[in-house]
Every structure is written in C-alpha cells, then in structure tokens.
N, C-alpha and C positions, 0 to 999 in steps of 0.2 A: 504493500500500500504506500502511495507517495505521500510525503510529509504534507500536512495541512489539508488532506482530502478524506472524505468519508467513504470513498469507493475503493474496492479491491479490484484494480484494473485487470490483473491477471485472471481472476475468476470471471470477470465480465467478458474477457476475450476482446479487449479494445484493440482495434487496428486502425491506423491512420496514416495518410499520406498527404503531401502538399503538391499543389499545382500553382506555379507562379508565372505570371506574364509581366515582363519588364521592358519598357520602351528603351531603345538605345538612342544616344545623343549623336546621331549621324543623319545624313540625308535619307530620303525615302529609299525603300528596298529595291524597287524595280524601275526607278526612273531617276533623273538627275535633280529633282525638285528638293529644296531644303525642307527639313522636317520640323516646322514650328507652327504653332496655332495662332490664329488671328481673331481679333474681337471687333474689327471695323465692319462696316456694311460691305457685303460681298460685291465683287465686280460683275458677277453674272450668275444666272440660275439656269439649270437644265431640268426639264420635266420629263418623267418617264413612267411607263406602266410595266408591271411584271407579267411576262408571258411564260406559261409552263410548256416546256418542250421535252421531248424524249431525250434521255441521257445516253451514255455509252452502252447501256444494256438494252436499249430500245424501249425502256419503260419510262413513264412520267413519274417523277418523285411525288409521293402522296402529299408531303408538306408543301411542296411547290405548287401543286394543284390547288390545295386549300387556300394558300396566300393569293394565288391568281384570281380565285373566285371572289375574293373580297373587293377586287377592282379599285384598290387604293392608288392615289397619285403619289409618286415619289419625286420630291423636289431636291435637287442637289445644288448647293451654293458653293461658289469657288472664287479664288483670287488668282490674278495673273502671275504673281511671283512664286506661288508654291502649289499650284494645281495645273496639271498638264493633260494631254490627250490620253496618256496611260491611265490616269486617275478616272477619266471619263469613259474608259473602255473603248476608245476610238483609235487606239494605237497599240500594237503588241508590247508586252513588257520588255524593258531593256535587260541586259545582263545584270546579275545580282550585284548589289553595292558591296565592293570589296572591304570598305571600312567597317560596315555592319557585320560582314562575315568574319572579319578578324576579331572583333569584339566578342562575337558568339563563340568563336574557337577558344579565345582566352578563358572565357567563363567555363567552357567544357574542360579545358586543361586543368584549371584550378579546382574543378570538381572531380579530377582523376578519371575522366571518361575516356572511352574508346572512340576515336574519331572515325566517322565513315569516310573512306577514301573516295567513294563514288556514291552519289545520292541523286534522287529524282525529285525535282520540284513538283509538288502535287497541288491539285485544286480541291478545296474542301467546300462543299455546297453550303451556301448561306442564302436564305430566302426572305430575310426581314427587310431587305432594301439597303442595308448598311454597307454593302459592297456593290458597286455599280455593275460589276461583271456577273454577279450572282454566285460568286465563289471567293474564297480567301486562299491566297497562295501561301504554302508552307513547305519547308524542307527540313528533314531530319539531319542534324549535324553530328550528334554523338549519342552514345548509349552506355549502359553498364558502368557507371561511375560510383563515387561515394564521397561523402564529407565526413570528417572526423568530429566527434562530439565527446563530451565527458562520459557518456554512457556507451560509447562505441561508434561503429560506422553506421551511417544512414545511406542506403543505396539510392543512387540517381538512376531512374529507369531510362529517361531520354531527355535530350535537349534539342529543341527545334528552333528554327528562325522563321518568322512569319510576318505578314504585313497586318498592321492594325486596321480596324474598320473606320468608316466615316463616323463622325459624332452626331448624335441626335440633337436637333434644335427644338423641334416641337412635333407632337404626334397626336392623332385622333383616329377614329374609325375610317375616315375618308382620305386622310393625307398623312405623310411622314416627311419631315424636312430634315435634311442632313447637311453638315458642312464637310467638304472634301479635304480640308487642310490636314486632318489627322489620318486620312486614308493613305495607306502605304508606308507610314512610319514603322521602322523595324521593331518587332517584338521578339525577345528571347523567351521561349517557354521552357521552364524547368519542371519536370515531373519526377517526384521521388517515388521510391517503392514504399509500400505500406508497412514500414519498419518500426514505426513509433507506437508505443503502447502505454504511454502515460502523457498527461497534458504538459508536464514539465519538459519531457523529451521533445514534444511537438514544438513548444516555444523555442527551445534551444536550437533545434534544427532550422526553424524559420529565421532566427536571428543570424545564424551562421551563413545561411544562403544569402540573406540580405547583405551581410558583410562582404561576401565574395562579389556580389553584383555591384555594390557601390565602389569596389576597388577598380572596376572597369568603367568604360565611357558610357554611362547610362544617364537618362534624363531624371531630374529630381522634381518633386512637387506633387500636388494632388492629381490623381488620375494617371500618373506615369507608371505605377505598379499596381497589379491586381493579383491578390493572393487568395486562393480557395483551398478549403480543407475537405478531404474525403475521409469520412469517419463512420465506423460501425462497431457494434458489439455483437457477441455471439447470438445468432438467431435472427438478427435484423439485417436487412439489405443496406448497401452503402448509401450514405446521405452526403450530398455535396453542399458544403456551406460556403456561399459566395461572400466576398468582402471580409475575409478573415485577416484583417490588416493590423489592428491595434495591439501591440505587444502587451499593454497593460490589461487587456481583456481576454487574451488568448486562453489562459488556463480556465477562467470562469466560463467562457463560451463552450469549451470542450466539456466541462463538467455538467453544464446545463443541458447540452445536447445529449449527453449520456443519460441523464435523468429523463429526458423526453423520450428517448428510445426505450428505456426500461418501462416507462408508462405505456408506450405503444405495444410492447410485447405482452404486458398484462391484459391489454384489450384486444389481443389476438391480431395485432397489426404488425407488419414487418416490412412494408413497402419502402423502397428507396425513393428519394425525391430531392429536388434542388431547393435549398432554403437560403435566405439572406441573413447575414449576421447583423444584429441590432446593437446600438450603443450600450445597452444595459447588459449585454452578454447573452441575451436570449436570441432565438432565431425565428424567422417567420417563413411560412410556405411561399415559394415562388412559382414552381411549375413541376410537373412530373419529370422524372429522370429521362433524358433523351436517349434514343437508341444510338447505335454506332454511326459516327460521322461518315457521310458519303464522300469518298476520296477517289480521284482519278488523276492521271498524269497531266502536267502542264505541257501542252504540245508546242507552245511557242518558245520554249527555252530548252537549251541542251542540258545534258547531265551535268551536275555539279561535281567537279573533281577537286579534291583537296590533297595536294602532294605532301610527302614527308618533309620536303624542304621547307614548305610554308610552316608546318607545325613545329619543326625544330627551331626555326627562326623566332616564332612567337614564344616558345618555351624559354628562350634566352632573354626575352623582354617582358616577362609577366609583371603586372602591377603588384605592389605589396598590399597585403591585407591590413586592416586597421590595427590589429594587435601588434603586428610587426612594426608598423609606423609608430605606435605608442611607445614601444620598447626603445626604438631609436631616438625618439624625442627625449625620453628620460635620460638616455646616455648623453645627449647634447645639453642637458641641464634645464630643460623646460619643467616648470613646476607642475605637479599633478593637476591643479585647478585650471591651468591653461591648456593642457593637452587636448581636451575635446574641441576647444576653439581653434587650435592650430591645425588639427586634422581636417577641419572644414575649409581651411585656407592654406593647404599644404604647398601648392605650387608657388604662391606668393611668398610664403615663409622661406622656402628654399632659395628663392631669388634674393631675398633681403639678407639672408645669412651669408650669402657670397659677398655682399657689400660690407657687412659688419658682423663678424662671427664671435664677438666678445661677450655678448649678452643675449642669449636666446629668449629669456623672459621679457626683456625690453621689446623685442620684435613681436612677441606674442601679444603684448599689451597694445602696441601700435596697430597691429592687424585686426584684433578682435575685441579686446576689452574696452579700450578707449572709444572706438567708433560706436559701440553700444551705449556707453555712458553719454556721449555727445548727442546721440539720437534722442535719448530720454530727456536730457537737459534742454535741448533746443527745440524739441517737438518736431524734428525732421525725420522722414523715413530713413531707415538704415541704408537703403539703396542709394539715396541722395548723398548721405555722408560718405559712403565708400567711393562714389564718383569724385567727390571733392578731394579726398585724401587717398588717391589711387596709388598704384605701385610706383609711378614716376615721382610723385610727391614724396613718398616715403623713402625712396632711394636718395633723393636730393637731401633730405633731412639727415639720413644716416651718413652720407658722405661728409656733411659739415661736422657731424659728431666725430667721425674718424679723423678728420683734419684738425680737431681741437678747437674749432670755431665756436661750438656750442657744447654744453654739458648735457648728460643724460637727463638731468632734472629739468632742463628747459623744454624737452620735447613735447610733453603733454600740452603745455601752454601754447607752443608753436602750432600744433595741430588744431587746437581749439580756435585759434585765430583764423586759420585757413578755412575751417568749416563755417566760421562766422562771416566769411566773405573777404578776408584779407588775402592779398597775393602772397604766395609762398615765399618769394624772395624777400618781401617786406617783413613777413613774419619771422624769417630767419635772422633778421638784424637785431640780435639780442645784445643789450648793453651789459657787459660783464664787469663785475668788481675785480680789481686787482687783488692779489693775495694779501697784500698789506692792508688794503681797504676792508677786505672780508674779515681779516683777523681782528681789526679794530671794531668792526660792527659786532662780531661775536663776543668780544671782550666786554663791550657795553651791555649786551644782553645778560651776561654772567654777573656783572656788577649790580644790575637792577635787582636780582634775586640771588645773592651769594649763598654758598653752602650746599648746593645741590650736586648730584652726580652728572656726568657728561650726558648720559642718555636722557636724563630729565630735561636738559636744556634743548635737546634736539627738536622737539615739537615747537618750542618758541622760535628757534632759528628758522625752521621751515615756514612758519606762519608769517614771520616778520620779513624774511629775506626771500621773496618769491623766486622760484627757479634756481635756488642755490644748489651747487653740486654737493649732494649729501655726504659722499665719501670724503671730499676735501673738508667739508664743514666738521665732520666727526674728528678728523685728524687734528684740526685746529682746536676743537673743544677739549679733546683729551689733553692737549698741550697747555691750554689756558687754565683749565681746572686744576691740573697738576701743579 
C-alpha cells in the first residue's frame, strides 16, 4: 500500500499508462510555414462540406457517413504568413521538416528507444473537420524504450511524430469554425507501457517524461502539451482520462478514478470510456471509448529513412536534463534558491558567465530575481522588463563591472534606472567615492553610534551610502572598528 493512501493497489490490480502529445518549437511538419498562433482577424476564410467516400477497402467509414449526414458547414480561417496550400489540402505535403524530426529523435534517444531505420508516413482518419484533408499525418519514429525512475524502469511503447489539428473557434449543430494556424505544427506522441501500478509511480513517470521533453526544443505554455492517462483495475475495462496535466492533482485524480471504478464494479458495470479530468480531481464522462484508428499509407510522401549516421551525430549533441543542469549550476556556485530561475534562463546565463565568471549568483539575480522585483515595483509586465534589460544591456553592465568602472553593489540600481526609462549609458555613469572618501564616511557613521561590532554597522552603511561596494565597505569597517 502506498504511503498516504487507503487503497491496496496490488490487490486492486491497478494498471496505468501515459499518452503525451507535445508540440515542438519548429516550423510546420509538412510545409515551410512557421508554427505560431495568431489572434488578429484572419486574412481569408474557406468554406467546405464533408463528403463521405469509399476508402482503400472500398467501404465508406461509418463515422464519416454519420458526420456527412449532419451536413454541417466547415469554415477555415487563415493568415498569409503561416497558412499555405498544404494546410488547405490544395497542394501535396512537402518532405518532413528535418528540425522537427531531429527533435523527435533526440527525445527517443533520451528515452532509450529503438529507432526505426525505415518508416511509412500514415494517414489517420479524422472526420470532425479539424483536418482539412480528412486525415492526420503521423509517422512512427521509435519503439521499445524506457525511462529510469526511483521504482525502476517504465517502458516506452512508441514515439511518433504527427501534425497537430486546426483549432476550434466556434461550433454548433450547423457550423464549425477552425483556425488553420495550428494545423501542421509538429507533435511528438509518447506512449508508455502500462507499467505503473500506484499513483505515486504515475506522477513520477509523468514528471520524468516532462523533464526529458523540456530539455528539447518544445513549445511552452497553455495548450502546447496534452497528457492523458489510461487506467484500470482488475475486472474493469480501460478508462482514458483526458487532460491529466496538473502534477498537484495527479495522485488525487488517480485515487478518485479508482474509487469510481470500484463503484462501477459493485453495480455490475465495467465498460471503458473516455473521461475528462476536472480541477477538483474528479473526472466526468466525455464519450464512449473509440475503436481502432483507421490508418493507411500517405501516398504523396516517400518512406522515411533515418540513417545510423544521423542518430550517432544526435547522440553526441543531446541536451542535458534539468537535474544534470542543476548539479552543474551548484558546482558553479549558484545558490539553491536561484537554481530554478537560472534553469529557465539557461542560454542567457551561459552567455553572461562568459562575460563575467566571478559571481554566478550576481548573474542569476540580474537575469531572474531583479526583473521580477522590478515588475512588481513598477507594475510593468515581466515581458516588458526583460525587453528593456535584455542580454545586450546586461553584457554592457557586466563589462563595466569587469573593467572596474562600477561595483557589484551598483548594478541593481543601474538596472532599475534602465527599466524606469533611462538610457543604459547614462545609467552606467555612477559617481564613485574614492577610498579615502569612503573610509571617512564610514568612520563618521561609526562615530555616531560607537561601541558596536562591524556587522552591526553594515546595515547603516548600506542605507546611508547607496550603491557602496559591500566587500570594500566591510574591509574598511573591520579596520575602523578595530
């Protein structure tokens, strides 16, 4: 029995697996359009109807026939910059995006998978109008891998690369309106084996997979990752829980779903179904469990071949996982409290450390801590703050520090001036006290309240002598007090 639970998961026969779809931060998968979303008014609209036709078996798909009978209008909105004839199904797909393929292969290698040397791009039937062609293109990349966790290995059944669907704008019984900006954005699909048999193991595996995905070039933010849970207990058919995203609710969601399935069995029910995860940990019915997806080869594309030379090259240039990065940052002297902030700004941190490598914590503050403070203090969005004190500004400040033109204690004030609207060159013109002048000022502070220890005077010095070099001030204080 897992700690903190009322269930004996082994006795219940809990089986669970994860299915994760993650958008990649590259161009679209089968055309040269950029992969970003738009909020402005669309440049054009295309109106279409769904017609059910016989497939490769000579039969008409039942689901397609049902949708066609509804006689709904499908409206597709597009933009000139990131929607093309491939998206409109008016032009054959281009060869697969090599950047997207490389990222999918890196993910597969990090999950210890066997790479398919030859694979066929397939068409998966989609009849809700979210794909203009009536199908989604998908290609298997790898299989039979695993991730390491504290409770052992979790098997990775398959990794596929596929195109995302168009995004729904509005829908009713007569019409469905979609935006085509998302159609074709690459998705990596990671499917685990049903190796997890406690909620804690499910959560740990989900977080480990998320760590691997974030190490690669993936998109961030709401809607860029979709995580589903397949779960069942002995005697109950598999249930698919959609939207299994929030780490804080994962264990509770699994426990509540187990209780629901126990209740089902008591009432002689065992049917599998698709359910949606709710914010309170419960799930709600969405639809019956679908049958096997209808797949057939993509006739407009050649076989996908991944040579050993490509995989060997990728293996030599794999990204580091977060834990590896954290360990390296500790070695560089970054304080524990700053490490999560630095991990989110790692590229900029590495660039700035090449400019000034004497104080990793100072750079962490410049990159992450102080911008957040300025955002709160000035009431400006953090994005605006980061634009004002970008990498170029921070490099210029560190170069002045390295040259001895300013002290470390001056930097926060300089950056605050910049985000308040002052030119960086003007903000860097700091009037510095000479050593003799500084010693005299400190001596006067000590005289005002004699008899204290050096550490006790330091707060008074910092308050009175704004931007003072703390290290130098402490040296002087120790000498004056002694």
